[in-house]
PAGU-759972 format. One record per atom (N, C-alpha, C, O): residue in one letter; z, y, x. Coordinates in steps of 0.1 Angstrom, whole numbers, plus 5000, padded with zeros to 4 digits. Atoms other than C-alpha are relative to their C-alpha. Example, Ala and Ser with C-alpha at 12.3 -4.5 7.8 and 13.67 -1.06 7.14 Angstrom:
A500049885009A507849555123A500050125009A500750125019S500049894991S507149895137S500850114992S500950224997
END
This chain:
M500750074988M885881927492M500850065014M501350175014R499649954987R887081947529R498650025006R497550025001D501249934993D884782077557D499349885007D498249895012N500750104992N884081727573N498749944993N498749824989K500950055008K880781697557K499649865002K499249794992G500450164997G879881357573G500849894993G500449774991T499250115007T882681177553T499850044986T498949984979D499749975013D883681367520D498550014994D498149944984Y501349965006Y880081497515Y499449854994Y499149834982D500950125005D878581137515D500849924988D500249884978S499550045010S881281007494S499950034988S499649954980A500349945013A881181257466A498549974996A498349934985K501450035006K877381227465K499949864992K499149844982T500250135008T877880847455T500350034986T499649984977V499649985014V879580977423V499050074994V498450034985S500649865007S877781317415S498449954998S497749994988R501550065004R874281127417R500049944985R499149984978V499550095013V875380907385V499850134991V499050144982V499849895010V876281257369V498550094999V498050144989A501249915001A872981437380A498749914993A497749964989G501050075005G870881157369G500050014983G499150064976T499549975011T872481157336T499650144991T499250154980V500349855004V871981537333V498550024996V498150084985L501349995000L868281507340L499449934986L498549984979F500450065013F867881267311F500550084987F499950094977A499449925010A870081487290A498550134996A497850154987I501349905001I867381787297I499049934994I498749974982A500950075002A864581527294A499949994982A498950024975K499750005013K865981477257K500150124994K500350134981G500049875009G866081817249G501350094999G501350194993V498549935003V869881917251V499850135013V499250135024A500249854995A870182297261A501050015013A502249985012P499449994992P871282377294P501450084998P502450065005R499049925004R873782617279R501349924996R502549934999R498950115005R875482327260R500449925009R501449865007L499750084991L875582137291L501450085008L502550035010R499049954994R877582397307R501250034991R502350014996A498849975009A879782487279A501049865001A502349865002A499150135000A880682107277A500749955011A501849885010T499850044986T881182047313T500750125009T501850105013G499249904992G882082377331G498850055011G498250165009P501049934992P879482407359P498650024994P498249994983T501649955004T875882537357T499249865001T499649755007V500850144998V873182277354V499649965015V499749855020T500450014986T872082347389T501349915008T501149815015D498950044993D875682267400D500149854998D500549775006L499650125004L875781967381L498649895005L498949775006L500850084994L872181827395L500349985013L500249875017S499850034986S873381897430S501049875002S501949844994Q499450114993Q874781587450Q501350045009Q502149965015D499049964988D877181807470D501450024996D502350045004G498749975005G880081847448G500749894994G500249794992W499450105005W882881657434W500149994982W500150094975R500249985015R882681557396R501149924992R501249804992P498850075009P885781477372P499649914994P498449904991Q500550135006Q885781157356Q499550034984Q498749964978E500449975014E885481327320E498450064998E497850074987T501249965000T882081487333T498749924990T497849974983L501050085003L879981207324L499949964985L498949964978P499849995014P881381137289P499550114992P499050114981A500249855010A880881507278A498350015001A497750054991V501350005003V877181477286V499449894993V498349914987W500550085007W876681167271W500150034986W499250014978T499849945016T878381317238T499050084994T498750094983L500949895007L875981587237L498549954998L497750004991I501450074998I872881367244I500149904986I499149884980A499950075013A874081157215A500250084985A500150034974E499949905011E874681447192E498550065000E498150094989H501249974999H871381557200H499049924994H498049974989D500850105004D869781237191D500649894993D500649774997P499150135009P871881047164P499549884999P498349875002G500550135005G871580687155G499049935006G498349855000R501050114993R869680547182R500949965013R501750045016A499350054987A870980367212A499250065014A498450025021V500749894990V870080657237V500449965013V499749995022A499750034987A871880517266A499349885007A499249865019L500750094993L869880237269L498450045001L497649985008E501149924996E866880457269E499850035017E498850015025M500349964988M867880577300M500249885011M499749875022A499850134991A869180227313A498449945004A498149905015A501450085000A865480097308A499250075012A498650005019V500749934989V864080377333V500550015012V499850015022A499349964985A866780447359A499549935010A498849835008P500250104989P866180327391P501149915004P502249945000L499050094997L867980027404L501350045009L502449995009D498849964987D869780217433D500650114996D501150205003F499249885006F871180447405F501649995005F502350095006F498550004993F874680347419F500149985013F501049905017G500049974987G873780417453G500149875009G499549775005P499950114991P874780187484P500349854993P499949744996L499350125009L876779957457L498749914994L498849794994S501250035006S873279897440S499349885012S499149765010G500850034989G871579837475G500549865004G499749775008A499250114993A874279577487A499849884989A499549774993M500350105008M873879377453M498749944999M498649814999R501550045000R870279347452R499749945011R498749875010L500450094987L870179197487L501249875000L501349805010A499050105001A873078947477A499149854998A498149854991P500450125002P872178587480P499849924989P498949844987T499850055012T873378487447T500550084992T501050184997L499349905009L874478647414L501549995003L502150105003R498650004998R877978527421R500450085012R501650105014A499349944986A877978717455A499850154994A500650234997A500549855005A876379047436A501250044990A501750164989L498849965010L879179027409L501350025013L501850135015E498649974993E882078987436E499750135009E500750195012L500149874997L880579287453L500350124991L500950224994A499349905013A880979487418A501350015001A501950125002L498449995003L884479367418L500650055014L501750115014E499249924989E885279467453E500050165003E500950235008Y500349874994Y883679797457Y499850104990Y499550224992H500249915015H883479937418H500750115005H500350204999G499249894998G885980197435G499150135004G499250255003V501049854994V883180397450V499450084990V498850184993M500649955012M882080477417M501150074990M500950184984S499149965008S885380507398S501249935006S501249815007E498750064999E889080447409E500549944986E501249844986L499150045011L890180407373L499149894992L499549844982A500550115004A887280147366A500749875002A501149855013E499250134998E888879787360E498649904996E497949934986L501150135003L886279457362L500749905004L501649895012A499350134999A887279127360A498849894997A498049914988L501050115004L885078797361L500849894996L501749855002V499350125008V886278507340V499149904999V498149924992E500950145004E884778167341E500749904992E501849854995D499450095005D885277927315D498849914991D498149954982G501050105005G883177627306G498750025005G498549985016C501349984998C879477727305C499750165001C498650205004E500149874999E880078097305E500950065012E502050025016A499149924989A881078357333A500050144992A498950184989R499949875008R882278687315R500350135013R501250125021L499849874990L882279017337L500450094988L499550144981Q499249915008Q884779227317Q500050155008Q500450185019V499849844995V884379617322V500950094990V501050074978H499249915004H886879887315H499950125006H499950115018H499249864998H887480267317H500250084991H499550114982P499149935008P889880477305P499250094991P499750124980T500849915007T887080717292T499049964991T498250044985D501050045010D885380487272D500050034988D498950024983T499549945011T886680607243T499550164996T499250204985L500449865000L885680977251L498650014996L498350124991D501549985005D881980917244D499549894992D498349874991L500550115009L882080627219L499449885008L498949795002G500850104994G880780397246G498950015005G498449915012H501249994993H877680527256H500050015016H498949975021T500150034988T878580547293T500049875005T499349835014A500250184995A879280167294A498949954993A498749834996E501250055002E876280107276E499150045012E498749945019A500949974990A874180277302A500149915013A499249865018V499450084988V876280107331V499849854997V499049785004I500450165003I876079747316I498549995000I498049895005G501550015003G872179817307G499650015014G498949925018I500850034986I871379897343I500549905007I499749855016G499650124995G873679617354G499449904996G499249825004A500950105006A871779387332A498749995008A498349895012R501450014992R868379477349R500249955013R499549865018L499850044986L869979437383L500249885000L499749815009C499650165003C871279097373C498749935001C498549835008G501150085003G867978997361G499250015011G498749905014E500749984989E866279107390E500249875012E499349825019L499550074991L868478867411L499549834994L499249745001C500450145005C867678557388C498550024993C498350004981A501249975007A864078637383A499149904994A498049944989D500650115008D862878287370D500949944988D500849834983R499150045009R865678287345R501050114995R501950155001W499049895007W867378537321W501649975003W502049884996P498750044999P871078527333P501150014989P502149944988L499249985010L872578667303L500249904988L499249844984R499950105014R873878447273R500350134987R499750144976R499949885011R875178757253R500750135005R501350125016V499549904996V876479117255V501350044989V501150054977E498849955009E879879237240E500350165002E500350205014F499749874997F880679607235F501550024989F501849954978T498849975009T884179757220T499650094988T500350104977H499949905010H882680017201H498849954991H498349844992A500950045011A880380027170A498450035007A498150095017A501749974996A876380027174A499750134995A499950184984H500449865001H874880357180H498550034993H498150144989G501450005006G871480247166G499949844995G500849764993P500350135005P869679937153P500549875011P500349875023R499750134991R871079607166R498949975006R499049945017A501350054994A867379517172A499850085012A499450025022E499949924987E867379797198E500849935011E500149875020Y499350084993Y869879647216Y499649845007Y499749805018E500350134996E868879287214E498749985008E498549895015A501449994995A865279377224A500350035015A499749975023F499949964986F866779557257F500849875007F500749875019F499250084993F869079277266F499549865000F499849775008R500750145000R866978987255R501449874992R501349744991V499150105005V870278827239V500650034991V500350154988P499149945011P872678867210P500950085007P501550055017V499149894996V874679177211V501250004989V501049984977C498950005009C878179197195C500650145001C500550215012F499449884996F879979497189F501450024992F501549954982E498649975003E883679617181E501049885003E501949854996R499450114994R884779337203R501350075009R501450195011E498849984992E887979337225E499650085011E499950205012R500349934988R886279427257R498650015001R497949934994N501250004994N882979527272N499749895010N500249895021T500150124994T881679217283T498449965003T497649944993M501350094996M878279067302M500349865002M500949825012V499850155001V878378697294V498749935005V497749934999F500950084994F876478497318F499849874999F500649824991E500050134999E875178147323E500649975012E500049995022R499350024990R877678037347R499349915011R499449945023A500850044992A875277787361A499150075009A498750025020L500949934991L873178047375L500750095010L500050175016L499349914993L875978217393L499549945017L499050025025D500450044986D875178017425D498949965004D499049895014R501150045000R871877957423R499350115012R499650235010P500749924990P869778127455P499250094993P498450054985S500849915005S868178447447S498750015009S497649985007E500949974988E866678567479E500449955013E501549925015P499650064986P866578457515P500950095005P500850215005E498949914996E869578587529E499850085013E499350045023Q500249854987Q869478907554Q501549995004Q502150084999P498649954997P873178877570P500250145008P501150215008A499749854992A872479167593A500150104992A501150184993L499949885007L871579397566L501150004989L501550104983Q498850005012Q874179287542Q501450035006Q502350084999A498749954994A876879327568A499950155002A500950225001F500149835000F875479687573F500550074987F501450164986L499749945015L875679767536L501649994999L502350094996R498550025004R879079597534R501150115009R502150175005A499449914993A880379807561A499850154998A500650235003H500149865004H878980127546H501050004990H501850084990L499549995014L880480047513L501549995004L502250054995D499050014993D883679987533D500650165005D501750205003T499949874995T883480337549T500150094986T501050184984L500249895012L882580517515L501449974993L502250064991H498650045010H885680327495H501450085006H502250154999Q499149924995Q887980467523Q500150154999Q501150214997Q500349855001Q886580817523Q500350064985Q500850174984L499949975016L886780837483L501549984998L502150054990A498750015003A890180717485A500950135006A501950175000D499649904992D891080997510D499850114990D500750194985V500649865009V888981247489V501050034986V501350154982R499450005015R890881167455R501550015004R502250074996R498649974996R894281157472R500250155000R501150214993D499749855000D893881527482D499650094988D500250204986L500149935011L892281637451L501250004989L501550094982A499150025008A894981467432A501250105002A501650174993L499149944995L897581627451L499950175001L500850244997D500449875006D895881977451D500450044984D500950144981G500149975013G895781957413G501850014994G502250074984V498850015003V899781857414V500650155005V501550214999R499449894994R900482147436R499750114993R500550214993E500349895009E898682387414E500850014989E501150134987A499250015009A900782287385A501150045004A501750114995I498649994996I903982317403I500050175002I500950254999A500149824997A902782687414A500150074988A500850174987D499749925012D902182767377D501449974995D501950074989G498750015006G905582627368G500850085009G501550165002A499449914992A907182817398A499950144994A500950214991A500049855006A905783137383A500850024988A501450134985A499249995013A907583057351A501449975005A502349984996G498550034999G910882957370G500149864995G501249824990E499850165005E910282577362E499749935012E498749955019Y500250094988Y910882327389Y500149884997Y499849795006G499450135002G911982037373G498749884997G497549904993A501250115004A909981697369A499350004986A498149974984E500550035014E909881687332E499250134997E498350124989H501149865005H908282067330H498649945009H497549945003L501350044994L905681937357L499349904994L498149914994A501050105007A904681607339A499550054991A498450014988R500649955014R904381807307R498650095003R497650094996R501149894996R902082067323R498849895004R497749925000L501350094997L899881777337L499749894988L498849814989G500350105010G899981587305G500249845000G499549754994M499750154999M901581267313M501649995000M502350095000S498950024997S904881107317S500850015013S500249985023V499449994989V907481157342V499949875011V499949885023R500050154994R907180767352R498650005007R498349955018S501750024996S903180807353S500050095013S499350055023L500249924991L903581107375L500749925016L500349905027Q499350094986Q906280917399Q498949905006Q498549895018R500850114992R903980637403R498750045005R498349995015R501249944994R900780837408R500550065015R500050045026L499749924984L902281027437L500449895010L499949885021E499850114990E903880717452E498949945006E498949915018E501550094999E900480557452E499350085012E498650035021R500749894987R899480877474R501050035013R500750095023G498950004985G902680837498G500750114998G501350145008V499149895005V904481137482V500949974989V500849884981S499050025011S907481207459S499950114990S499550214995V499949885008V907781437432V501050105004V500950225003Q499049904993Q910881567447Q499750085012Q500150195014A500649944988A909181637478A499350104997A499650215002L501049884999L906381847466L500950124993L500650244995L499349915007L909082027442L500650095009L500650215007D499549934989D911082107474D499350075006D499750195006E501249924995E907982217492E499850134993E499650235001A500249885007A907582477465A501350065001A501450175007R498849914998R910982567464R500450065009R501050165008T499949954988T911182607498T499350145003T500050245005A501149875001A908182857499A500650124990A500650244995A499349915011A909783047468A501350055008A501450185010A498849944995A913083087485A500150065012A500850165014L500349864988L911983227519L499250114996L499450215003E500649875004E909783467501E501150084994E501150204998L499049945007L912783567479L501150075010L501750185010L499149934989L914983587509L499650155008L500350235014A500649864991A912783877524A500450124992A500750234997D499449875006D913984097496D501550005000D502149924994E498649974999E917384227504E500850024987E502050014986R499549945011R917984347469R500649874993R501649884985L499650125008L918483987455L501149935007L501049925019S498950044995S921683817460S499649845003S498549804998I500250135000I921883447470I500349924987I500049804986D499650075011D923183377438D498550014990D497949924983E501349995009E920083517420E499049935004E498249884996I501250114995I917583327443I500349884994I499649824987A499750175002A919382997438A499450004984A498449924982E500250025015E918983057397E498250025001E497649954993R501449975001R915183187404R499349865004R498449824997V500250134996V914482847421V500449894995V500249785000G499950105009G915782647395G501649915002G501949804997Y498950074997Y919582567409Y501050074989Y500850194986A498949965009A922482607386A501350085007A502150145000S498849934996S925082727412S499150015015S498249955019A500549954987A924482907446A500449895012A499749875023R499550104989R926482627465R498949885002R498649835013S500950085002S923882387451S498850025010S498549955020F500949984993F921182567465F500150015013F499249975020R499950004987R922582647498R500249875006R500149855019R500050144993R923182277504R498449955000R497849905009A501550035002A919682217492A499250075014A498849995023F500549904990F918282477516F500049995012F499150025019K499650054989K919982367544K499549875004K499449845016R500550165000R918582007538R498450055005R498050025016W501249964998W915082167538W499950075011W498850045017T500449924989T915182397566T500849995013T500550035024G498950014986G918082327590G501050095001G501850085011E499249894999E919982637583E500150084985E499350074976T499549945013T921682837555T499350114995T498850175005P500649905003P920083087534P500250135006P499350205010A499449874992A922183367549A499449995015A498950105020A500549974988A921083277583A498550015001A497950055011A501450015001A917483237573A499650164997A498650215003R500349875002R917683577559R500150135012R499450235015G499549914989G919583737589G498549965012G497950055017R501150034988R916783577614R498650084994R497950135003R501149945006R913883717591R500250175002R499350245005R499749874998R915684067593R499950035013R499250125017D500249974987D915984037629D498550005004D498150085012D501250004993D912483947635D498749974989D498149864988P500650045012P910184027604P498549915002P498049854993G501050134999G907383817617G500149884997G499349794994T500050185000T908883507616T499849954983T500150034974T500350055012T907983297584T501049894998T501149824988
END
C-alpha cells in the first residue's frame, strides 16, 4: 500500500470488506482462527481489517476451510442468505438504484473490476432468456463456494429490483453440488443445474427493461463517478503491486546470478509470453526491468576494485565483457571503466 490514504485505502477497502465478511462467517461456523491464519497468512485481526490488500487466493482459502468444517452442505448459500445487500460496496449501491434490471447488470459488467480484475462477466441474450455468465480463475481452488456466494447475493439483489416477479429462470454452476439440490432450489426458487460449462444466472429476458424504482439521476451519477474513481485507483494499486512482485523475483534471481526472462518467468510460475503480456499491460517490458536490476548490480560491483570488468560482466549475466560494456553504456551513458573512475574520485556518487 502507498501512503496516499484517500485513494488506495478506499480502493483496497472495497475488496477487503468481502474477505472480512467471509472470515466473520467462518468464525461463526466454528473455524478456528489458527486454521484461518495457517491457510491465509495474516492473523484474523488483519483479515477483519479493511485497511489492507488481499490476494485473489485469500477468499478461496477461507471458503475451503468453511467447507471442510461443515461438509455436505451448501454453506456458501447460508452466508448469501444473511449477507447485507451492500456486501459488494459501492457497486451494490449503484446496482440497487438502477432504474431497470438491465441497467443493474450493465453496471456489473462495467465495474466488476472494482472487486477483481481477473473476473469475467458476459450477458448473453437469446430468445426469452438473458444469461449472465460469471467466471473467475480461482473458481476451481475452492470448488465453487465463492461463485455460489457471489451468485447467491447477486440473485437477492436482482430480486429486489424486480419485487413483483422473481427474475430468475434457473441457475447453473460448473462444479458439483456441495449439498442437497433442494437446498439450492429453495434458495434460488428455480431449478439449479450442476457441472455445466459456465456459472450462469439465467433471467427472464422480458424483465430486463421493466422499470424497478423511480430514477434518481443525480444519485446514480454520483455513484457512477465514485465507481469510476475506484476503478482507476484499483488499476493503479494492482499495477504497482504486480511490479513490486516482479521486482522481488528479479532480486531473488539476481542473488543467484540469474537475469534471464526464462528464469524470471519460472520464478513467477508462468510462461515467458504470459509474463511479457502482463508487463506490457502495465506499460513496461521484461527487458527494461531486468536491465534496471543489472544496472543496480553492476554499479554496486564496480565499487569493488578487486573485481575485473570481465568478472562483473559474468556476474550480471553477460557472456563477454564486450557485450556488458555496450549494454552498460546504453543504460548509463558511460563505460564501466568511466563509472568506476568517477566513483573512485567521488565516493559519494551513486
